[in-house]
C-alpha positions as CSV (number, residue, x, y, z in Angstrom):
1,M,17.6,2.3,147.8
2,R,14.9,0.5,150.1
3,L,11.2,1.4,150.1
4,L,9.1,2.6,153.4
5,R,7.0,-0.5,154.1
6,S,4.0,2.3,153.5
7,T,5.4,2.5,150.2
8,D,5.5,-1.1,149.4
9,L,1.6,-1.5,150.8
10,A,0.4,1.6,148.7
11,L,1.5,-0.2,145.5
12,R,0.8,-3.7,146.4
13,V,-3.0,-2.4,147.5
14,L,-3.4,-0.6,144.3
15,M,-2.1,-3.3,142.4
16,R,-4.8,-5.7,144.0
17,L,-7.6,-3.4,143.3
18,A,-6.6,-3.1,139.7
19,V,-7.3,-6.8,138.9
20,A,-10.3,-7.1,141.1
21,G,-13.9,-7.3,139.2
22,E,-16.6,-4.9,139.1
23,D,-18.4,-6.5,141.9
24,A,-15.4,-7.3,144.1
25,N,-14.8,-4.8,146.6
26,P,-12.4,-6.0,149.3
27,T,-12.5,-4.5,152.7
28,T,-9.3,-2.9,154.6
29,R,-9.6,-5.5,156.6
30,D,-9.5,-8.2,153.4
31,V,-6.2,-6.7,152.5
32,A,-4.5,-6.6,155.4
33,E,-5.0,-10.2,155.8
34,A,-4.2,-11.0,152.4
35,M,-0.9,-8.9,152.2
36,G,0.0,-10.2,155.9
37,V,0.3,-7.0,157.4
38,P,-1.5,-5.3,160.7
39,Y,-5.0,-3.6,160.0
40,T,-3.5,-0.6,161.2
41,H,-1.0,-0.1,159.3
42,A,-3.3,-0.8,156.2
43,A,-5.8,1.7,157.1
44,K,-3.3,4.7,157.1
45,V,-2.2,3.3,154.0
46,V,-5.7,3.2,152.6
47,A,-6.6,6.7,154.0
48,E,-4.0,8.1,152.3
49,L,-4.7,6.4,149.1
50,Q,-8.3,7.9,149.3
51,H,-7.0,11.2,150.3
52,M,-5.0,11.4,146.8
53,E,-8.0,10.1,145.0
54,L,-6.4,6.8,144.1
55,L,-9.3,4.8,145.6
56,T,-12.7,4.9,147.2
57,A,-13.7,3.5,150.4
58,R,-17.3,3.3,151.0
59,R,-18.6,1.7,154.6
60,G,-21.2,-0.6,155.1
61,R,-23.3,-3.0,153.2
62,G,-22.1,-3.3,149.7
63,G,-19.0,-1.3,150.3
64,G,-15.2,-1.9,150.2
65,L,-12.3,-0.2,148.7
66,A,-13.1,0.5,144.7
67,L,-9.5,1.9,142.3
68,T,-10.2,5.1,141.0
69,E,-9.5,5.8,137.2
70,R,-6.9,8.3,138.3
71,G,-5.9,5.2,140.5
72,R,-5.6,2.9,137.3
73,T,-4.0,5.5,135.3
74,A,-1.5,6.8,138.2
75,S,2.2,6.8,137.6
76,V,4.5,4.7,139.5
77,G,7.3,7.1,139.9
78,A,4.9,9.8,141.3
79,L,3.3,7.2,143.8
80,V,6.6,6.2,145.4
81,R,8.3,10.1,145.6
82,A,4.5,10.5,147.2
83,F,5.0,8.3,150.0
84,E,8.7,8.2,149.9
85,G,9.3,11.9,150.2
86,E,11.8,14.1,148.3
87,G,14.4,13.6,151.1
88,D,17.9,12.8,150.5
89,V,19.2,9.4,150.8
90,V,21.4,10.3,153.2
91,D,21.5,12.8,156.4
92,C,24.3,15.1,155.6
93,E,23.0,17.6,157.8
94,G,22.7,15.3,161.2
95,A,18.7,15.7,161.3
96,S,17.9,12.3,161.8
97,A,14.4,11.7,163.3
98,S,16.0,11.7,166.9
99,G,17.3,15.0,166.7
100,A,20.3,13.5,168.2
101,G,22.7,13.6,165.1
102,T,25.8,15.4,164.0
103,P,26.5,17.1,160.5
104,C,29.1,15.4,158.4
105,P,32.3,17.1,158.6
106,L,32.4,16.6,154.8
107,R,29.2,18.1,154.0
108,S,30.8,21.4,152.4
109,A,33.2,19.7,149.8
110,C,31.1,16.3,149.3
111,Q,30.4,14.8,146.1
112,L,28.5,11.8,147.6
113,R,25.3,14.0,148.4
114,G,24.9,14.8,144.9
115,A,25.4,11.5,143.4
116,L,23.2,9.7,145.5
117,R,20.4,12.2,144.6
118,R,21.0,12.0,140.6
119,A,20.7,8.2,141.2
120,Q,17.6,8.6,143.2
121,E,16.1,10.9,140.6
122,A,16.7,8.1,138.0
123,F,15.2,5.5,140.4
124,F,11.9,7.6,140.3
125,A,12.4,8.7,136.5
126,S,12.4,5.0,135.6
127,L,9.3,4.5,137.5
128,D,7.5,7.4,136.1
129,P,6.1,5.8,132.7
130,L,4.6,2.8,134.3
131,T,1.1,3.0,135.9
132,V,-0.9,1.1,138.2
133,S,-2.1,-1.0,135.4
134,D,1.2,-1.6,134.1
135,I,2.6,-3.2,136.8
136,S,-0.7,-5.0,137.6
137,A,-1.1,-6.7,133.9
138,G,0.2,-9.7,132.8
139,P,1.3,-12.9,135.0
140,T,0.9,-10.4,138.1
141,G,-3.0,-10.2,137.8
142,P,-3.8,-13.4,138.1
143,L,-1.1,-14.3,140.9
144,L,-2.6,-10.9,142.8
145,L,-5.9,-12.9,142.5
146,E,-4.8,-16.2,143.9
147,I,-3.0,-14.8,146.9
148,S,-5.9,-12.9,147.9
149,R,-7.9,-16.0,147.5
150,A,-5.7,-18.2,149.4
151,P,-6.8,-19.4,152.8
152,Q,-5.3,-17.3,156.1
153,P,-3.9,-19.2,159.1
């Protein structure tokens, strides 16, 4: 299973904010530059995280992004589910994004769909006990801070 780019970025933004000091409130632009992603993509992810009440975003002098307590204790599994959605790993019904898909002829008797669904749920379940604080601790935290301080080309 491969995570969507927005899921990956959301987790990295939260991890970065988890190790930020009380006085260090990076802006969305700072985060986008440090992560090497387009500002517009980072802004969409930050807006969704703010809507989920996992971070706060303040404009102007002294503004920036800050992790909320809810964001610090958020389950990684729940975050991945929220960004990835509850859809199946495979599109058996042919309802592709373009709408031009053809339903799989095996869909009425196939056992693969169920097996993949169970594997997907096991993947999410393995992430459920982890929090943003957990995945930001240890050697990860200092590295996140170092990456954020690295000069951008």
